N, CA, C and O atoms as a MOPAC input file, in Angstrom:
PM7 MOZYME 1SCF
protein

 N     -1.97500 1    89.84000 1  -135.67700 1
 C     -0.72900 1    89.30400 1  -136.14900 1
 C     -0.48600 1    87.96300 1  -135.45900 1
 O     -0.58000 1    87.86700 1  -134.23500 1
 N     -0.18200 1    86.95400 1  -136.22200 1
 C      0.04300 1    85.61700 1  -135.68700 1
 C      1.51900 1    85.43800 1  -135.35100 1
 O      2.39700 1    85.68800 1  -136.17800 1
 N      1.76800 1    85.00500 1  -134.13700 1
 C      3.14400 1    84.77700 1  -133.70900 1
 C      3.49100 1    83.31500 1  -133.91300 1
 O      2.76800 1    82.43000 1  -133.45400 1
 N      4.58700 1    83.06100 1  -134.59300 1
 C      5.01200 1    81.69000 1  -134.86200 1
 C      5.73200 1    81.12900 1  -133.64700 1
 O      6.70600 1    81.70900 1  -133.16800 1
 N      5.25300 1    80.00800 1  -133.15700 1
 C      5.85400 1    79.35900 1  -132.00200 1
 C      6.83800 1    78.32000 1  -132.50300 1
 O      6.50100 1    77.47400 1  -133.33200 1
 N      8.05700 1    78.39200 1  -131.99200 1
 C      9.09300 1    77.44900 1  -132.39500 1
 C      9.03800 1    76.22600 1  -131.48100 1
 O      9.03800 1    76.36400 1  -130.25800 1
 N      8.99400 1    75.05800 1  -132.05800 1
 C      8.97000 1    73.82500 1  -131.29300 1
 C     10.38300 1    73.30700 1  -131.10300 1
 O     11.23500 1    73.53200 1  -131.96200 1
 N     10.66000 1    72.60700 1  -129.98100 1
 C     11.97100 1    72.01300 1  -129.80700 1
 C     12.25800 1    71.07000 1  -130.97100 1
 O     11.37600 1    70.35100 1  -131.44100 1
 N     13.48200 1    71.08900 1  -131.41700 1
 C     13.84400 1    70.24300 1  -132.54200 1
 C     13.71700 1    70.96900 1  -133.86400 1
 O     14.14200 1    70.45900 1  -134.90100 1
 N     13.12900 1    72.16700 1  -133.83300 1
 C     13.02100 1    73.00000 1  -135.01700 1
 C     14.42300 1    73.48900 1  -135.35800 1
 O     15.12100 1    74.01000 1  -134.48900 1
 N     14.84100 1    73.32900 1  -136.60300 1
 C     16.20200 1    73.67500 1  -137.00100 1
 C     16.51000 1    75.14400 1  -136.71600 1
 O     17.61800 1    75.47600 1  -136.29400 1
 N     15.54000 1    76.01800 1  -136.94300 1
 C     15.76500 1    77.45000 1  -136.70400 1
 C     15.93800 1    77.72100 1  -135.21600 1
 O     16.82000 1    78.48400 1  -134.82000 1
 N     15.10600 1    77.10700 1  -134.39700 1
 C     15.18300 1    77.27500 1  -132.95000 1
 C     16.51400 1    76.75600 1  -132.41900 1
 O     17.13600 1    77.38100 1  -131.56000 1
 N     16.94500 1    75.61000 1  -132.93700 1
 C     18.21800 1    75.03200 1  -132.51200 1
 C     19.38300 1    75.92600 1  -132.91000 1
 O     20.32200 1    76.11500 1  -132.13600 1
 N     19.32100 1    76.47400 1  -134.11700 1
 C     20.39000 1    77.35200 1  -134.58900 1
 C     20.46200 1    78.61700 1  -133.74100 1
 O     21.55300 1    79.11600 1  -133.46300 1
 N     19.30800 1    79.13700 1  -133.32900 1
 C     19.29000 1    80.33400 1  -132.48400 1
 C     19.96100 1    80.03900 1  -131.14800 1
 O     20.73500 1    80.85900 1  -130.65400 1
 N     19.67900 1    78.89200 1  -130.56300 1
 C     20.32300 1    78.51100 1  -129.30400 1
 C     21.83800 1    78.43800 1  -129.46800 1
 O     22.58900 1    78.95300 1  -128.63900 1
 N     22.26900 1    77.80200 1  -130.53000 1
 C     23.70400 1    77.63700 1  -130.76800 1
 C     24.37200 1    78.99500 1  -130.99000 1
 O     25.42100 1    79.27700 1  -130.41000 1
 N     23.76800 1    79.82400 1  -131.82000 1
 C     24.34200 1    81.14700 1  -132.09100 1
 C     24.35100 1    81.99200 1  -130.81600 1
 O     25.34900 1    82.64800 1  -130.51600 1
 N     23.25600 1    81.98100 1  -130.07100 1
 C     23.22200 1    82.73600 1  -128.80900 1
 C     24.33000 1    82.27300 1  -127.86900 1
 O     24.99400 1    83.09400 1  -127.23600 1
 N     24.52800 1    80.97200 1  -127.77800 1
 C     25.57800 1    80.43700 1  -126.91800 1
 C     26.96700 1    80.83700 1  -127.37800 1
 O     27.80000 1    81.22800 1  -126.56000 1
 N     27.22800 1    80.74700 1  -128.66600 1
 C     28.54900 1    81.09800 1  -129.19200 1
 C     28.83700 1    82.59800 1  -129.06600 1
 O     29.94800 1    82.99600 1  -128.71400 1
 N     27.83400 1    83.41600 1  -129.35300 1
 C     28.02200 1    84.86400 1  -129.22100 1
 C     28.20100 1    85.23300 1  -127.74900 1
 O     29.02400 1    86.08900 1  -127.42300 1
 N     27.44700 1    84.60100 1  -126.86800 1
 C     27.60100 1    84.85000 1  -125.43400 1
 C     29.00400 1    84.47500 1  -124.98600 1
 O     29.64200 1    85.21900 1  -124.24200 1
 N     29.48300 1    83.32900 1  -125.43500 1
 C     30.84400 1    82.89900 1  -125.09600 1
 C     31.86300 1    83.94400 1  -125.56200 1
 O     32.77100 1    84.30800 1  -124.81300 1
 N     31.71200 1    84.42300 1  -126.79300 1
 C     32.64800 1    85.41800 1  -127.33100 1
 C     32.61700 1    86.70500 1  -126.50200 1
 O     33.66400 1    87.28000 1  -126.20300 1
 N     31.42300 1    87.15000 1  -126.13800 1
 C     31.32600 1    88.37300 1  -125.34100 1
 C     31.90300 1    88.18900 1  -123.94500 1
 O     32.50100 1    89.11700 1  -123.40100 1
 N     31.73500 1    87.01900 1  -123.35900 1
 C     32.29200 1    86.77900 1  -122.01900 1
 C     33.81600 1    86.76000 1  -122.07500 1
 O     34.47600 1    87.29300 1  -121.18300 1
 N     34.37400 1    86.15300 1  -123.11000 1
 C     35.83000 1    86.18300 1  -123.27700 1
 C     36.29200 1    87.63100 1  -123.43800 1
 O     37.29700 1    88.03400 1  -122.85300 1
 N     35.56000 1    88.40700 1  -124.23000 1
 C     35.88700 1    89.81800 1  -124.42300 1
 C     35.81700 1    90.57900 1  -123.09700 1
 O     36.68200 1    91.40600 1  -122.80900 1
 N     34.79800 1    90.30400 1  -122.29800 1
 C     34.67300 1    90.96800 1  -120.99400 1
 C     35.83000 1    90.58700 1  -120.07700 1
 O     36.38600 1    91.43300 1  -119.37600 1
 N     36.18200 1    89.31300 1  -120.09000 1
 C     37.30300 1    88.85700 1  -119.25200 1
 C     38.58900 1    89.56900 1  -119.66100 1
 O     39.35100 1    90.02200 1  -118.80700 1
 N     38.82900 1    89.66600 1  -120.97400 1
 C     40.02500 1    90.35400 1  -121.46700 1
 C     39.99400 1    91.83800 1  -121.09700 1
 O     41.02700 1    92.41200 1  -120.75300 1
 N     38.82300 1    92.45400 1  -121.16400 1
 C     38.69600 1    93.86800 1  -120.79300 1
 C     39.00800 1    94.06300 1  -119.31300 1
 O     39.74100 1    94.98000 1  -118.94300 1
 N     38.44600 1    93.19600 1  -118.46500 1
 C     38.74300 1    93.30000 1  -117.03100 1
 C     40.21800 1    93.05200 1  -116.75700 1
 O     40.81400 1    93.72400 1  -115.91600 1
 N     40.80800 1    92.09900 1  -117.45500 1
 C     42.22900 1    91.82700 1  -117.28200 1
 C     43.05500 1    93.04900 1  -117.66100 1
 O     43.99500 1    93.41000 1  -116.95200 1
 N     42.71100 1    93.68000 1  -118.76700 1
 C     43.43700 1    94.87300 1  -119.19700 1
 C     43.25300 1    96.01500 1  -118.20100 1
 O     44.20800 1    96.72500 1  -117.88600 1
 N     42.04300 1    96.18900 1  -117.70900 1
 C     41.77000 1    97.26300 1  -116.75500 1
 C     42.56200 1    97.05700 1  -115.46600 1
 O     43.10400 1    98.01500 1  -114.91500 1
 N     42.63300 1    95.83500 1  -114.98800 1
 C     43.28600 1    95.58700 1  -113.69700 1
 C     44.80500 1    95.50400 1  -113.77700 1
 O     45.48400 1    95.69600 1  -112.76800 1
 N     45.34800 1    95.22200 1  -114.94900 1
 C     46.80000 1    95.04500 1  -115.03900 1
 C     47.52000 1    96.15800 1  -115.79800 1
 O     48.74900 1    96.21900 1  -115.76200 1
 N     46.79800 1    97.02700 1  -116.47400 1
 C     47.41800 1    98.07200 1  -117.28800 1
 C     47.53400 1    99.36100 1  -116.48000 1
 O     46.81200 1    99.56900 1  -115.50600 1
 N     48.45100 1   100.21400 1  -116.90200 1
 C     48.63800 1   101.50200 1  -116.24200 1
 C     48.15800 1   102.66000 1  -117.10600 1
 O     48.58700 1   103.79700 1  -116.91400 1
 N     47.27900 1   102.38200 1  -118.04900 1
 C     46.77900 1   103.43400 1  -118.93800 1
 C     45.91100 1   104.41500 1  -118.15500 1
 O     45.38000 1   104.09100 1  -117.09300 1
 N     45.78200 1   105.60600 1  -118.70000 1
 C     44.94700 1   106.61600 1  -118.03300 1
 C     43.49900 1   106.54100 1  -118.49200 1
 O     42.60200 1   107.02900 1  -117.80500 1
 N     43.26700 1   105.93400 1  -119.64700 1
 C     41.91000 1   105.83100 1  -120.18000 1
 C     41.64300 1   104.40200 1  -120.63700 1
 O     42.46900 1   103.78000 1  -121.30600 1
 N     40.50400 1   103.91000 1  -120.27100 1
 C     40.10100 1   102.55800 1  -120.67200 1
 C     38.82200 1   102.61500 1  -121.48800 1
 O     37.92000 1   101.80100 1  -121.29000 1
 N     38.73800 1   103.55500 1  -122.39000 1
 C     37.53400 1   103.75100 1  -123.19000 1
 C     37.17000 1   102.50100 1  -123.97800 1
 O     36.00800 1   102.09800 1  -123.99700 1
 N     38.14100 1   101.89300 1  -124.61900 1
 C     37.87600 1   100.69200 1  -125.41800 1
 C     37.39000 1    99.55500 1  -124.53100 1
 O     36.44200 1    98.84800 1  -124.87400 1
 N     38.04200 1    99.38800 1  -123.39400 1
 C     37.67300 1    98.29900 1  -122.48800 1
 C     36.25400 1    98.48800 1  -121.94600 1
 O     35.47300 1    97.53800 1  -121.90100 1
 N     35.92600 1    99.70400 1  -121.53900 1
 C     34.57800 1    99.94600 1  -121.01300 1
 C     33.52000 1    99.86700 1  -122.10500 1
 O     32.37400 1    99.50700 1  -121.83700 1
 N     33.89700 1   100.19800 1  -123.32500 1
 C     32.97300 1   100.02500 1  -124.45300 1
 C     32.70200 1    98.54100 1  -124.68300 1
 O     31.56900 1    98.14600 1  -124.95700 1
 N     33.74300 1    97.72600 1  -124.57200 1
 C     33.57000 1    96.26700 1  -124.69400 1
 C     32.68000 1    95.73200 1  -123.57900 1
 O     31.82000 1    94.88500 1  -123.82200 1
 N     32.88200 1    96.22000 1  -122.36100 1
 C     32.03900 1    95.78000 1  -121.23800 1
 C     30.58700 1    96.20100 1  -121.44200 1
 O     29.67200 1    95.44300 1  -121.11800 1
 N     30.36900 1    97.39400 1  -121.97400 1
 C     29.00800 1    97.84900 1  -122.25400 1
 C     28.35300 1    96.97000 1  -123.31600 1
 O     27.19000 1    96.58800 1  -123.18000 1
 N     29.09300 1    96.65300 1  -124.36600 1
 C     28.55900 1    95.77600 1  -125.42000 1
 C     28.22300 1    94.39700 1  -124.84300 1
 O     27.19700 1    93.81200 1  -125.18800 1
 N     29.07100 1    93.89200 1  -123.98400 1
 C     28.80900 1    92.59200 1  -123.34000 1
 C     27.55500 1    92.66300 1  -122.48000 1
 O     26.72700 1    91.75300 1  -122.51400 1
 N     27.41100 1    93.72600 1  -121.71800 1
 C     26.22900 1    93.87900 1  -120.86400 1
 C     24.95200 1    93.94300 1  -121.68800 1
 O     23.93900 1    93.34300 1  -121.32800 1
 N     25.00600 1    94.67300 1  -122.79600 1
 C     23.82900 1    94.77100 1  -123.65700 1
 C     23.47300 1    93.40200 1  -124.21700 1
 O     22.30200 1    93.02200 1  -124.22900 1
 N     24.47800 1    92.65300 1  -124.68500 1
 C     24.20800 1    91.31500 1  -125.23200 1
 C     23.63600 1    90.39100 1  -124.15100 1
 O     22.68500 1    89.65200 1  -124.40600 1
 N     24.21100 1    90.43200 1  -122.95300 1
 C     23.71100 1    89.56800 1  -121.87400 1
 C     22.27700 1    89.92600 1  -121.50600 1
 O     21.49000 1    89.04400 1  -121.16200 1
 N     21.93100 1    91.19600 1  -121.57300 1
 C     20.54800 1    91.60500 1  -121.33200 1
 C     19.63500 1    91.06500 1  -122.42600 1
 O     18.53000 1    90.60500 1  -122.14100 1
 N     20.08900 1    91.11800 1  -123.67200 1
 C     19.30900 1    90.56800 1  -124.79100 1
 C     19.06500 1    89.07600 1  -124.57000 1
 O     17.94600 1    88.59700 1  -124.76000 1
 N     20.09200 1    88.34700 1  -124.17500 1
 C     19.94400 1    86.90400 1  -123.93500 1
 C     18.96900 1    86.65600 1  -122.78500 1
 O     18.12500 1    85.76500 1  -122.87600 1
 N     19.07300 1    87.42700 1  -121.71000 1
 C     18.17200 1    87.25600 1  -120.56600 1
 C     16.72100 1    87.49000 1  -120.98100 1
 O     15.83400 1    86.72600 1  -120.59900 1
 N     16.48100 1    88.53200 1  -121.75500 1
 C     15.12000 1    88.84100 1  -122.20600 1
 C     14.61500 1    87.75500 1  -123.15300 1
 O     13.45900 1    87.34300 1  -123.05800 1
 N     15.47000 1    87.28700 1  -124.06800 1
 C     15.06600 1    86.21800 1  -124.98500 1
 C     14.68800 1    84.94700 1  -124.22900 1
 O     13.69400 1    84.29400 1  -124.54900 1
 N     15.48300 1    84.60800 1  -123.23600 1
 C     15.18100 1    83.40500 1  -122.46400 1
 C     13.84600 1    83.53700 1  -121.73700 1
 O     13.03500 1    82.61100 1  -121.73500 1
 N     13.62800 1    84.68400 1  -121.12600 1
 C     12.36400 1    84.90100 1  -120.41600 1
 C     11.19100 1    84.88200 1  -121.39100 1
 O     10.12900 1    84.34400 1  -121.07600 1
 N     11.37600 1    85.46600 1  -122.56800 1
 C     10.29600 1    85.51500 1  -123.55900 1
 C      9.98400 1    84.14300 1  -124.14200 1
 O      8.86400 1    83.90100 1  -124.59200 1
 N     10.96600 1    83.24300 1  -124.13600 1
 C     10.75800 1    81.89700 1  -124.68100 1
 C     10.27100 1    80.91000 1  -123.61700 1
 O     10.28800 1    79.69800 1  -123.83400 1
 N      9.84400 1    81.42900 1  -122.47900 1
 C      9.30000 1    80.55800 1  -121.44900 1
 C     10.31800 1    80.08200 1  -120.43500 1
 O      9.97600 1    79.30300 1  -119.54600 1
 N     11.52700 1    80.51500 1  -120.54100 1
 C     12.57800 1    80.15900 1  -119.57500 1
 C     12.72400 1    81.32900 1  -118.59600 1
 O     13.78500 1    81.94100 1  -118.47900 1
 N     11.62000 1    81.61500 1  -117.89600 1
 C     11.53500 1    82.80300 1  -117.04800 1
 C     12.55400 1    82.78000 1  -115.91500 1
 O     13.17000 1    83.80500 1  -115.62200 1
 N     12.74100 1    81.64000 1  -115.27900 1
 C     13.66800 1    81.55700 1  -114.14200 1
 C     15.10100 1    81.79900 1  -114.59600 1
 O     15.83500 1    82.55600 1  -113.96200 1
 N     15.49800 1    81.16500 1  -115.68000 1
 C     16.86700 1    81.34100 1  -116.18700 1
 C     17.06000 1    82.77200 1  -116.68800 1
 O     18.11500 1    83.36700 1  -116.46900 1
 N     16.05300 1    83.32600 1  -117.35500 1
 C     16.13300 1    84.70400 1  -117.81800 1
 C     16.24800 1    85.68800 1  -116.67100 1
 O     17.03900 1    86.63000 1  -116.72900 1
 N     15.45800 1    85.47100 1  -115.62900 1
 C     15.51200 1    86.34200 1  -114.45700 1
 C     16.84300 1    86.20700 1  -113.73200 1
 O     17.42800 1    87.20600 1  -113.31500 1
 N     17.32100 1    84.98200 1  -113.58200 1
 C     18.62500 1    84.76000 1  -112.94100 1
 C     19.73500 1    85.44200 1  -113.74800 1
 O     20.67200 1    85.99900 1  -113.17700 1
 N     19.62300 1    85.39400 1  -115.06300 1
 C     20.61300 1    86.05100 1  -115.91800 1
 C     20.56600 1    87.56300 1  -115.74700 1
 O     21.60700 1    88.21700 1  -115.68400 1
 N     19.36800 1    88.11700 1  -115.67200 1
 C     19.22800 1    89.56200 1  -115.45800 1
 C     19.79800 1    89.96300 1  -114.09400 1
 O     20.44300 1    91.00300 1  -113.96900 1
 N     19.55600 1    89.13500 1  -113.07700 1
 C     20.11300 1    89.41500 1  -111.74500 1
 C     21.63700 1    89.31800 1  -111.74900 1
 O     22.31400 1    90.13600 1  -111.12600 1
 N     22.17900 1    88.31800 1  -112.45100 1
 C     23.63800 1    88.18100 1  -112.55800 1
 C     24.22800 1    89.39500 1  -113.26500 1
 O     25.27900 1    89.89800 1  -112.86900 1
 N     23.55900 1    89.86000 1  -114.30100 1
 C     24.02300 1    91.05100 1  -115.01300 1
 C     23.98600 1    92.27900 1  -114.09800 1
 O     24.92000 1    93.08000 1  -114.08300 1
 N     22.91500 1    92.41300 1  -113.35000 1
 C     22.82200 1    93.52300 1  -112.40000 1
 C     23.93800 1    93.48500 1  -111.36300 1
 O     24.50700 1    94.52000 1  -111.01400 1
 N     24.24400 1    92.29300 1  -110.87600 1
 C     25.33800 1    92.13800 1  -109.90800 1
 C     26.67500 1    92.51200 1  -110.53500 1
 O     27.51400 1    93.14100 1  -109.89000 1
 N     26.87400 1    92.12500 1  -111.79200 1
 C     28.12500 1    92.45500 1  -112.47500 1
 C     28.26300 1    93.96300 1  -112.68500 1
 O     29.34500 1    94.52200 1  -112.50600 1
 N     27.16900 1    94.61500 1  -113.06300 1
 C     27.20500 1    96.06400 1  -113.26500 1
 C     27.49600 1    96.76100 1  -111.93800 1
 O     28.26700 1    97.71900 1  -111.88900 1
 N     26.87700 1    96.27600 1  -110.87100 1
 C     27.13400 1    96.83700 1  -109.54800 1
 C     28.59100 1    96.61900 1  -109.14300 1
 O     29.24600 1    97.53400 1  -108.64200 1
 N     29.08800 1    95.41700 1  -109.36000 1
 C     30.43000 1    95.06900 1  -108.90200 1
 C     31.55500 1    95.65700 1  -109.71700 1
 O     32.62600 1    95.94100 1  -109.18100 1
 N     31.33300 1    95.84600 1  -111.00600 1
 C     32.43700 1    96.29900 1  -111.85600 1
 C     32.92400 1    97.70300 1  -111.50600 1
 O     34.05200 1    98.06700 1  -111.83900 1
 N     32.09400 1    98.48500 1  -110.84300 1
 C     32.50200 1    99.84900 1  -110.49100 1
 C     33.71000 1    99.87100 1  -109.55800 1
 O     34.47700 1   100.83400 1  -109.55600 1
 N     33.87900 1    98.82100 1  -108.77300 1
 C     34.98600 1    98.80000 1  -107.81400 1
 C     36.23200 1    98.12300 1  -108.39200 1
 O     37.26000 1    98.04300 1  -107.72000 1
 N     36.14700 1    97.64500 1  -109.60800 1
 C     37.29900 1    96.99400 1  -110.22600 1
 C     38.00200 1    97.99300 1  -111.12100 1
 O     37.42800 1    98.49300 1  -112.08800 1
 N     39.24400 1    98.27600 1  -110.79200 1
 C     40.00700 1    99.25500 1  -111.54900 1
 C     41.46500 1    98.86300 1  -111.61300 1
 O     41.82400 1    97.73300 1  -111.28400 1
 N     42.30500 1    99.78700 1  -112.03500 1
 C     43.72900 1    99.48600 1  -112.11900 1
 C     44.28600 1    99.02300 1  -110.76800 1
 O     44.03900 1    99.64300 1  -109.73400 1
 N     45.02100 1    97.95300 1  -110.80100 1
 C     45.63800 1    97.42700 1  -109.59100 1
 C     44.74300 1    96.53400 1  -108.74900 1
 O     45.18600 1    96.03200 1  -107.71600 1
 N     43.51800 1    96.32300 1  -109.14900 1
 C     42.61800 1    95.45600 1  -108.39400 1
 C     43.14600 1    94.02500 1  -108.44400 1
 O     43.49600 1    93.51400 1  -109.50800 1
 N     43.19700 1    93.40200 1  -107.29600 1
 C     43.65300 1    92.01200 1  -107.22000 1
 C     42.47100 1    91.14100 1  -106.79100 1
 O     41.54200 1    91.62900 1  -106.14800 1
 N     42.50400 1    89.85700 1  -107.14400 1
 C     41.41800 1    88.97000 1  -106.71800 1
 C     41.23000 1    89.02200 1  -105.20200 1
 O     42.19200 1    89.01000 1  -104.43400 1
 N     39.96200 1    89.08000 1  -104.79900 1
 C     39.66500 1    89.14900 1  -103.36800 1
 C     38.26000 1    88.59600 1  -103.12600 1
 O     37.55200 1    88.21000 1  -104.05700 1
 N     37.88400 1    88.56900 1  -101.85700 1
 C     36.55500 1    88.11800 1  -101.47600 1
 C     35.61600 1    89.29400 1  -101.24400 1
 O     34.55800 1    89.13000 1  -100.63600 1
 N     35.99200 1    90.48400 1  -101.72300 1
 C     35.09700 1    91.63200 1  -101.62000 1
 C     33.82500 1    91.31500 1  -102.40600 1
 O     33.89800 1    90.72000 1  -103.48100 1
 N     32.67100 1    91.70100 1  -101.88600 1
 C     31.40400 1    91.37800 1  -102.55600 1
 C     31.34400 1    91.83400 1  -104.01800 1
 O     30.79200 1    91.13000 1  -104.86300 1
 N     31.90600 1    92.99900 1  -104.31800 1
 C     31.86900 1    93.49300 1  -105.69300 1
 C     32.67800 1    92.60100 1  -106.63100 1
 O     32.25100 1    92.31200 1  -107.74800 1
 N     33.83700 1    92.17500 1  -106.17000 1
 C     34.68600 1    91.31400 1  -106.99700 1
 C     34.02600 1    89.94900 1  -107.18900 1
 O     33.99300 1    89.41500 1  -108.29800 1
 N     33.50300 1    89.39400 1  -106.10000 1
 C     32.83400 1    88.08600 1  -106.17300 1
 C     31.61900 1    88.15800 1  -107.08700 1
 O     31.38400 1    87.23800 1  -107.87000 1
 N     30.84400 1    89.23600 1  -107.00100 1
 C     29.65300 1    89.38700 1  -107.85300 1
 C     30.03200 1    89.43600 1  -109.32200 1
 O     29.36100 1    88.83200 1  -110.15800 1
 N     31.09500 1    90.14600 1  -109.64000 1
 C     31.52500 1    90.26000 1  -111.03500 1
 C     32.02000 1    88.91900 1  -111.56500 1
 O     31.65400 1    88.51000 1  -112.66600 1
 N     32.84400 1    88.24300 1  -110.79000 1
 C     33.35400 1    86.93600 1  -111.22300 1
 C     32.21400 1    85.92500 1  -111.31100 1
 O     32.17900 1    85.11800 1  -112.24000 1
 N     31.29200 1    85.95600 1  -110.37100 1
 C     30.15000 1    85.03700 1  -110.40800 1
 C     29.29900 1    85.26200 1  -111.65700 1
 O     28.81700 1    84.30200 1  -112.25800 1
 N     29.11400 1    86.51000 1  -112.04500 1
 C     28.34400 1    86.80400 1  -113.25900 1
 C     29.06500 1    86.29200 1  -114.49800 1
 O     28.43300 1    85.76300 1  -115.41200 1
 N     30.37600 1    86.44800 1  -114.53200 1
 C     31.14800 1    85.92600 1  -115.65900 1
 C     31.00800 1    84.40700 1  -115.73100 1
 O     30.80200 1    83.85100 1  -116.80900 1
 N     31.11900 1    83.74100 1  -114.59000 1
 C     30.96900 1    82.28000 1  -114.55200 1
 C     29.54800 1    81.88400 1  -114.95700 1
 O     29.36900 1    80.90800 1  -115.68500 1
 N     28.53800 1    82.62300 1  -114.49900 1
 C     27.14400 1    82.33200 1  -114.85600 1
 C     26.95700 1    82.37200 1  -116.36500 1
 O     26.43500 1    81.42900 1  -116.95900 1
 N     27.38800 1    83.47300 1  -116.98400 1
 C     27.16600 1    83.62200 1  -118.41900 1
 C     28.04800 1    82.68400 1  -119.24000 1
 O     27.65700 1    82.26900 1  -120.33100 1
 N     29.21300 1    82.35000 1  -118.73800 1
 C     30.04000 1    81.35800 1  -119.42300 1
 C     29.35300 1    79.99100 1  -119.37300 1
 O     29.31800 1    79.27600 1  -120.37500 1
 N     28.81500 1    79.63500 1  -118.22300 1
 C     28.06700 1    78.37300 1  -118.09000 1
 C     26.82200 1    78.38900 1  -118.95500 1
 O     26.49800 1    77.39200 1  -119.60000 1
 N     26.12400 1    79.50800 1  -118.97200 1
 C     24.92400 1    79.63800 1  -119.79300 1
 C     25.25800 1    79.46100 1  -121.27100 1
 O     24.50400 1    78.82400 1  -122.00600 1
 N     26.38000 1    80.02100 1  -121.70600 1
 C     26.79600 1    79.88200 1  -123.10400 1
 C     26.99900 1    78.41000 1  -123.45900 1
 O     26.56000 1    77.95000 1  -124.51300 1
 N     27.66300 1    77.68500 1  -122.57700 1
 C     27.89400 1    76.25400 1  -122.82200 1
 C     26.56700 1    75.50500 1  -122.87100 1
 O     26.35900 1    74.66600 1  -123.74800 1
 N     25.67100 1    75.80200 1  -121.93500 1
 C     24.36700 1    75.12700 1  -121.90000 1
 C     23.56200 1    75.42100 1  -123.16700 1
 O     22.93400 1    74.52000 1  -123.72400 1
 N     23.57600 1    76.65900 1  -123.62000 1
 C     22.82700 1    77.00200 1  -124.83300 1
 C     23.34700 1    76.23900 1  -126.04700 1
 O     22.55800 1    75.73400 1  -126.84500 1
 N     24.65100 1    76.15300 1  -126.19000 1
 C     25.23200 1    75.41700 1  -127.32200 1
 C     24.89700 1    73.93300 1  -127.22500 1
 O     24.49900 1    73.31900 1  -128.21500 1
 N     25.05600 1    73.35800 1  -126.04500 1
 C     24.76100 1    71.93400 1  -125.85700 1
 C     23.29000 1    71.65600 1  -126.12300 1
 O     22.95700 1    70.68400 1  -126.80200 1
 N     22.40100 1    72.50000 1  -125.59600 1
 C     20.96500 1    72.30500 1  -125.83700 1
 C     20.63600 1    72.42000 1  -127.32300 1
 O     19.82200 1    71.65800 1  -127.84700 1
 N     21.26500 1    73.36600 1  -127.99000 1
 C     21.03600 1    73.52100 1  -129.42100 1
 C     21.41700 1    72.27700 1  -130.19700 1
 O     20.68700 1    71.85200 1  -131.09300 1
 N     22.54700 1    71.69300 1  -129.86200 1
 C     22.97600 1    70.48100 1  -130.55000 1
 C     22.15800 1    69.26100 1  -130.14100 1
 O     21.85900 1    68.40500 1  -130.97400 1
 N     21.79600 1    69.17700 1  -128.86000 1
 C     21.01000 1    68.02000 1  -128.39800 1
 C     19.61900 1    68.01200 1  -129.00500 1
 O     19.14500 1    66.97300 1  -129.46400 1
 N     18.96000 1    69.16800 1  -129.01000 1
 C     17.61000 1    69.19900 1  -129.57200 1
 C     17.65300 1    69.02900 1  -131.08200 1
 O     16.73000 1    68.46600 1  -131.67000 1
 N     18.70400 1    69.50600 1  -131.70600 1
 C     18.85800 1    69.33400 1  -133.15200 1
 C     18.99400 1    67.85600 1  -133.47900 1
 O     18.35700 1    67.36100 1  -134.40900 1
 N     19.82000 1    67.15500 1  -132.72100 1
 C     20.02600 1    65.72000 1  -132.97100 1
 C     18.77000 1    64.91500 1  -132.62800 1
 O     18.41000 1    63.98000 1  -133.34400 1
 N     18.10200 1    65.28900 1  -131.52000 1
 C     16.89600 1    64.56800 1  -131.09500 1
 C     15.74600 1    64.80200 1  -132.06400 1
 O     14.90400 1    63.92500 1  -132.25600 1
 N     15.71000 1    65.98000 1  -132.67300 1
 C     14.60100 1    66.30100 1  -133.58100 1
 C     14.86000 1    65.95400 1  -135.03400 1
 O     13.98800 1    66.13700 1  -135.88300 1
 N     16.05400 1    65.45500 1  -135.32800 1
 C     16.36700 1    65.15600 1  -136.72300 1
 C     15.67800 1    63.87200 1  -137.17400 1
 O     15.44600 1    62.98000 1  -136.35800 1
 N     15.35000 1    63.76500 1  -138.45600 1
 C     14.71200 1    62.56400 1  -138.96100 1
 C     15.56400 1    61.30900 1  -138.75600 1
 O     15.02300 1    60.21200 1  -138.61600 1
 N     16.87400 1    61.46200 1  -138.73700 1
 C     17.76600 1    60.29500 1  -138.55900 1
 C     17.65000 1    59.71600 1  -137.15400 1
 O     17.89700 1    58.52800 1  -136.94900 1
 N     17.27400 1    60.55500 1  -136.18100 1
 C     17.18400 1    60.08800 1  -134.80100 1
 C     15.88500 1    59.36200 1  -134.50900 1
 O     15.75800 1    58.74400 1  -133.45200 1
 N     14.92100 1    59.41700 1  -135.40900 1
 C     13.61700 1    58.80000 1  -135.16000 1
 C     13.59500 1    57.35400 1  -135.52300 1
 O     12.56700 1    56.69500 1  -135.37200 1

C-alpha cells in the first residue's frame, strides 16, 4: 500500500492544520469552562463536565499522535507529556479549588496554555503555508 506524503503548501495539508488548530482551540475553551464549572459550582455530580474533559483529552492525544506521525516528534511528545500532566493534575481540582502554586494546579494550567498556544500555532502555520504555497505567491 502506497502512503501519500503531503508536502508543505498542499491545500489539503494546510486545511488539516487549520482544522486541527480550530478544533483544539474549541476543546481547550470547553475544558476551561468545565474546570470553571467544577471549581465554582456546588453540584453533587459533574458528569457532563468530566465527559467534556475526557473528550478534550482524547482530542489532544489525537493531535499529539498526528504531530508525531507527521515528523513533528518533539512537539508531539511534548503535547503527550502536557496531556499526561493535565490528567495527573486534574484529579486534585474539585469544587472550591482556588488558583494556587500546587504542582497539580500548575500542571493543569500549563497544559491548557500549551494546547491553546499549539492551537494558535497550527492555525497560523496552516494559513502561512497556504499563502506561501499558493500560485499567487510565486
